[in-house]
C-alpha positions in Angstrom: 0.0 0.0 0.0 1.4 3.4 -1.0 1.9 6.2 1.6 -1.0 8.1 0.3 -3.3 5.1 0.3 -2.3 4.2 3.8 -3.2 7.8 4.9 -6.6 7.6 3.2 -7.3 4.2 4.8 -7.4 6.1 8.1 -9.7 8.8 6.9 -13.6 8.6 7.1 -15.4 8.1 3.8 -17.1 11.5 4.0 -13.9 13.4 4.1 -12.8 14.7 0.6 -9.2 13.6 -0.2 -8.2 17.1 -1.1 -9.0 18.3 2.5 -6.8 15.6 4.2 -3.8 17.1 6.1 -1.6 14.2 7.3 0.1 16.4 10.0 -0.5 17.7 13.5 -0.2 21.0 15.3 2.7 19.5 17.2 4.7 19.5 13.9 5.2 23.2 14.3 7.3 22.8 17.4 10.9 24.0 16.8 10.0 24.9 13.2 11.8 28.3 12.7 11.7 31.2 15.1 8.0 32.0 15.1 5.4 29.1 15.3 2.5 31.5 14.8 4.0 32.5 11.5 4.7 28.9 10.6 1.1 27.7 11.4 -0.3 30.5 9.4 0.6 28.6 6.2 -2.7 26.9 6.8 -4.3 30.2 5.6 -2.9 29.4 2.2 -5.0 26.3 1.9 -8.7 25.5 2.3 -10.9 27.0 5.1 -11.0 23.7 6.8 -8.8 20.5 6.7 -9.1 17.0 8.1 -6.0 16.3 10.3 -5.1 12.7 10.8 -3.7 13.7 14.2 -5.4 16.9 15.3 -4.9 16.5 19.1 -3.4 13.7 21.2 -3.5 11.3 18.2 -7.2 11.9 17.6 -8.2 12.9 14.1 -10.6 15.8 13.3 -11.4 18.9 11.4 -9.2 22.0 11.8 -10.9 25.3 10.9 -8.4 27.7 9.4 -10.4 30.9 9.0 -11.7 33.5 11.5 -15.1 33.5 9.9 -15.6 29.7 10.3 -14.1 29.6 13.9 -16.4 32.5 15.0 -19.4 30.8 13.5 -18.6 27.5 15.2 -18.3 29.3 18.6 -21.8 30.8 18.4 -23.7 28.0 16.6 -24.5 25.8 19.5 -27.1 23.8 17.5 -24.5 22.2 15.2 -21.2 22.6 17.2 -21.5 21.2 20.7 -19.1 22.2 23.5 -20.9 19.5 25.6 -19.7 16.0 24.8 -20.8 12.7 26.2 -17.2 11.6 26.1 -15.6 14.6 27.9 -11.8 14.0 27.6 -11.4 15.0 31.3 -14.2 12.7 32.3 -12.6 9.8 30.4 -9.2 10.4 32.0 -10.5 10.8 35.5 -13.0 7.9 35.2 -15.9 10.1 36.5 -18.9 11.7 34.9 -17.3 15.1 35.1 -17.3 18.0 32.6 -15.3 21.2 32.5 -17.9 23.7 33.6 -18.9 26.0 32.1 -16.6 25.3 29.1 -18.2 22.0 28.2 -21.8 23.0 28.8 -23.9 24.7 26.1 -26.7 27.3 26.4 -29.1 27.5 28.0 -27.7 25.4 30.9 -24.4 27.2 30.4 -25.8 30.5 31.7 -26.9 29.0 35.0 -23.3 28.0 35.8 -21.9 31.3 34.6 -24.1 33.0 37.2 -22.3 31.2 39.9 -18.8 32.5 39.0 -19.5 35.7 37.1 -20.2 38.0 40.1 -16.6 37.4 41.3 -15.0 38.1 37.8 -16.7 41.3 36.6 -14.5 44.3 35.7 -15.5 45.9 39.0 -14.9 42.8 41.0 -11.4 42.1 39.6 -10.4 45.7 40.1 -10.0 44.7 43.7 -7.2 42.4 42.6 -4.9 45.2 41.4 -2.9 45.5 44.7 -2.7 41.7 45.3 -1.6 41.1 41.7 1.0 43.9 41.9 2.2 42.5 45.2 2.8 39.0 43.6 4.6 40.7 40.7 7.0 42.6 42.9 7.5 39.7 45.3 8.7 37.5 42.4 10.9 40.2 40.9 12.6 40.7 44.2 14.1 37.2 43.8 16.1 38.1 40.7 16.1 41.9 40.4 19.7 42.3 41.6 21.0 39.5 39.4 20.5 41.6 36.2 18.4 39.0 34.5 16.2 35.9 34.9 14.9 32.9 33.1 11.5 34.5 32.6 9.4 31.3 32.3 10.6 29.5 35.4 11.3 32.6 37.5 8.2 34.6 36.7 5.7 33.5 34.0 4.8 30.3 35.7 4.6 31.3 39.3 3.0 34.7 38.7 -0.5 33.7 37.5 -0.3 30.5 39.4 0.1 32.4 42.8 -2.9 34.6 41.8 -4.9 31.5 41.0 -3.8 29.6 44.2 -4.7 32.6 46.4 -8.1 32.9 44.7 -8.8 29.1 45.2 -7.3 29.0 48.8 -4.7 26.5 47.7 -1.2 26.4 49.1 1.6 28.0 47.1 4.2 25.6 48.5 2.7 22.8 46.3 3.0 24.8 43.1 5.7 22.6 41.6 3.4 19.6 42.1 0.4 21.4 40.7 2.4 22.5 37.6 3.8 19.0 37.1 0.3 17.6 37.0 -0.8 20.3 34.6 2.1 19.6 32.3 1.5 15.9 32.2 -2.2 16.4 31.7 -1.8 18.8 28.8 1.4 17.5 27.2 1.9 14.0 28.5 3.9 11.6 26.3 1.2 9.0 26.4 -2.3 8.4 27.7 -1.1 6.7 30.9 0.8 9.8 32.0 -2.3 11.9 31.2 -4.6 9.6 33.1 -2.3 9.6 36.2 -2.1 13.4 36.1 -5.9 13.9 35.6 -6.7 11.6 38.6 -4.1 13.3 40.8 -5.7 16.7 40.1 -9.2 15.3 40.7 -8.2 13.7 44.0 -6.6 16.9 45.3 -9.5 19.1 44.2 -12.0 16.8 45.8 -10.3 16.9 49.1 -9.9 20.7 48.7 -13.6 21.0 47.9 -14.5 19.0 51.0 -12.4 21.3 53.2 -13.9 24.4 51.6 -17.4 23.2 52.2 -16.6 23.1 55.9 -14.5 26.3 56.2 -14.4 28.4 52.9 -11.2 30.5 52.7 -12.7 33.5 50.8 -15.8 34.9 49.2 -15.0 33.2 45.8 -14.8 29.7 47.3 -17.8 30.4 49.5 -19.8 31.3 46.4 -18.6 28.2 44.6 -19.4 25.6 47.3 -22.7 27.2 48.2 -23.6 28.0 44.6 -27.1 27.4 43.2 -28.2 26.6 39.7 -31.7 27.7 39.4 -33.5 26.7 42.6 -31.1 23.8 43.5 -27.6 23.6 44.9 -24.6 22.6 42.8 -24.0 18.8 42.9 -20.6 17.4 43.9 -19.7 16.7 40.2 -20.7 20.2 39.2 -18.5 21.8 41.8 -15.7 19.5 40.8 -16.2 20.5 37.1 -15.9 24.2 37.9 -12.9 23.7 40.1 -11.2 21.6 37.4 -11.9 24.3 34.8 -10.2 27.0 36.9 -7.3 24.7 37.7 -6.6 24.0 34.0 -7.1 27.6 33.0 -5.4 29.3 35.9 -2.1 27.3 35.5 -1.6 27.3 31.8 -3.1 30.0 29.5 -1.9 33.3 31.2 1.7 32.0 31.7 1.8 30.9 28.0 0.6 34.3 26.8 3.1 36.1 29.1 6.0 34.2 27.6 5.2 35.4 24.1 4.6 39.0 25.2 7.9 39.2 27.0 9.7 37.5 24.1 8.3 40.1 21.7 9.2 43.0 24.0 12.7 41.6 24.5 13.2 41.7 20.7 11.6 45.1 20.1 13.3 47.8 22.2 11.5 50.5 20.2 8.1 49.2 21.5 9.5 49.1 25.1 10.4 52.8 24.8 7.0 53.7 23.2 5.1 52.0 26.1 7.3 53.7 28.7 6.7 57.0 27.2 3.0 56.4 26.7 1.7 54.2 29.5 -1.8 55.1 28.5 -1.3 52.8 25.5 -0.8 49.8 27.7 -4.5 48.6 27.6 -4.5 48.8 23.8 -1.1 47.0 23.7 -2.5 44.2 25.8 -5.4 43.8 23.4 -2.9 43.6 20.5 -0.7 41.2 22.3 -3.8 39.0 23.0 -4.7 39.0 19.3 -1.2 38.2 18.1 -0.5 35.6 20.7 -3.7 33.5 20.9 -2.3 30.4 22.3 -5.3 28.0 22.7 -7.0 25.5 20.4 -10.5 24.8 21.6 -12.8 22.0 20.3 -16.4 21.3 19.4 -18.2 18.1 18.4 -20.6 18.0 15.5 -24.2 17.5 16.8 -25.7 16.0 13.7 -24.9 15.5 10.0 -24.4 19.0 8.6 -23.1 20.8 5.6 -20.8 23.6 6.7 -19.4 25.9 4.0 -19.8 23.3 1.4 -18.2 20.5 3.4 -20.2 17.6 4.7 -19.7 17.0 8.5 -20.8 13.8 10.3 -22.4 13.6 13.7 -19.6 13.1 16.2 -16.8 14.6 14.1 -14.4 16.6 16.3 -13.8 20.2 15.2 -10.7 22.0 16.3 -10.7 25.8 16.4 -7.1 27.2 16.7 -7.5 30.8 17.9 -4.1 31.7 16.5 -5.5 31.1 13.0 -8.6 33.1 13.8 -6.6 36.1 15.2 -4.0 36.2 12.4 -6.4 35.8 9.5 -5.3 38.2 6.7 -8.9 38.4 5.7 -9.8 40.1 9.0 -6.5 41.8 10.0 -4.2 43.9 7.8 -0.6 42.8 8.3 -1.7 40.2 10.8 1.9 39.2 11.9 2.8 42.8 12.8 2.3 44.0 16.3 0.5 47.3 15.9 -0.7 48.7 19.3 -2.6 51.4 17.5 -5.0 49.0 15.9 -8.3 48.1 17.5 -8.4 44.4 17.0 -11.7 42.5 17.4 -9.9 39.4 18.4 -11.3 36.2 19.9 -8.4 35.1 22.0 -10.8 34.6 24.9 -13.6 33.1 22.8 -16.7 34.8 21.7 -20.4 34.7 22.4 -21.7 32.7 25.3 -18.4 30.8 25.6 -16.3 34.0 26.1 -13.8 33.1 28.9 -15.1 33.9 32.4 -11.7 35.0 33.5 -11.1 37.5 30.6 -11.1 40.7 32.8 -8.7 39.1 35.4 -6.4 37.8 32.6 -6.1 41.1 30.9 -5.5 42.9 34.2 -2.7 40.4 35.0 -1.1 40.9 31.6 -1.3 44.7 31.8 0.2 44.9 35.3 3.1 42.6 34.4 4.1 44.7 31.3 3.7 47.9 33.3 5.8 46.7 36.2 8.6 45.2 34.0 8.9 48.3 31.9 9.0 50.5 35.0 11.6 48.4 36.8 14.0 47.4 33.9 15.6 49.1 30.9 16.6 47.6 27.7 15.0 44.2 28.3 16.6 41.7 25.9 17.4 38.0 25.4 20.7 37.1 27.0 23.5 37.2 24.4 24.4 33.9 22.8 21.2 32.3 23.9 17.8 31.7 22.3 14.3 30.9 23.5 12.5 27.5 23.3 8.8 26.8 22.8 6.2 24.2 22.3 3.1 23.9 20.1 0.1 21.6 20.2 -3.1 22.3 22.1 -1.4 25.4 23.6 1.5 27.4 22.2 3.9 28.3 25.1 7.4 29.5 25.7 9.5 27.0 27.7 12.7 28.9 28.1 13.3 32.7 27.9 16.7 34.0 29.3 16.4 37.7 29.8 18.9 40.4 30.9 18.5 44.2 31.2 20.5 47.3 32.1 
């Protein structure tokens, strides 16, 4: 059997051969200096392709255009976030879903009402001082050294400490929590991912039980006493919400921070512009969020459906890389250029009902970090003779970023 025939033998009959892409997002790891630029080659092809290994060895559709990804986000009738075979549920061995991420409207809104009051712009404004304190606390560990390894010394612990404090979880176990997260998201095989998923579940269950007796703060009190309609949240619903915050709180902000700081370290002119014009920081954060959209989210086709001329079958997995949506040249002029004067309508944090609940806290964290680093350090740059390392896949993240400054 030829190579092409062997590939087609793995492809469902309803998938047109010209849409088959026998690659994975993981293939973009260590391909050149900029994986966002590398993956954008998919914009040169069709609006959607069938990948033989879309995520974790599972085949599925990859949408490559902003228009299609946005449409799939808001079309809950045909593209379900809620799946009977939730990947977390399968790994844990419990009927648990990531709530509210894996719940579609109208039920979705009931769960959002549990967490939204604590994550409104007004509510998260109270985080300014605590977030700044965490930022300065971490910087104090390396400020006098004239440099740092940004990922390990700052990008990972910074949002993690904010998250752990919010959840009432101990900072001294961060290395363990991050290890589980890494194995869950990027484990070498399914056994490693299963062990990590179950370790997280066991810890969160014990933590939930403690919080039900003695909640540490208003957020945890609201979660463990939360109501959906006229009934209290069930055990599995509470676990689903806590699991969602665990995964989101320990991964996405740190990934985005790495890309932002890597860009600033290679663009001294932008550093100076933002120092001279701190009022531009909010706009810069929006542009960074557009250019460095790190997550690929998924949906499942609810029923046989023709989507932009392509037949989809019930149960097909649909992957929606936000990096492709937010660097689509059909929507953004010069999409690979960082232009802090543009007003991007990006979907880094999702769109519609599934807009990320933590959007306002995440943007505040990003803004404060950029502000503090530019205030404290001059001529931030990558250490001479070194380079940075990154990974691709379900999330794009920087693994190593050695910085120095004057």
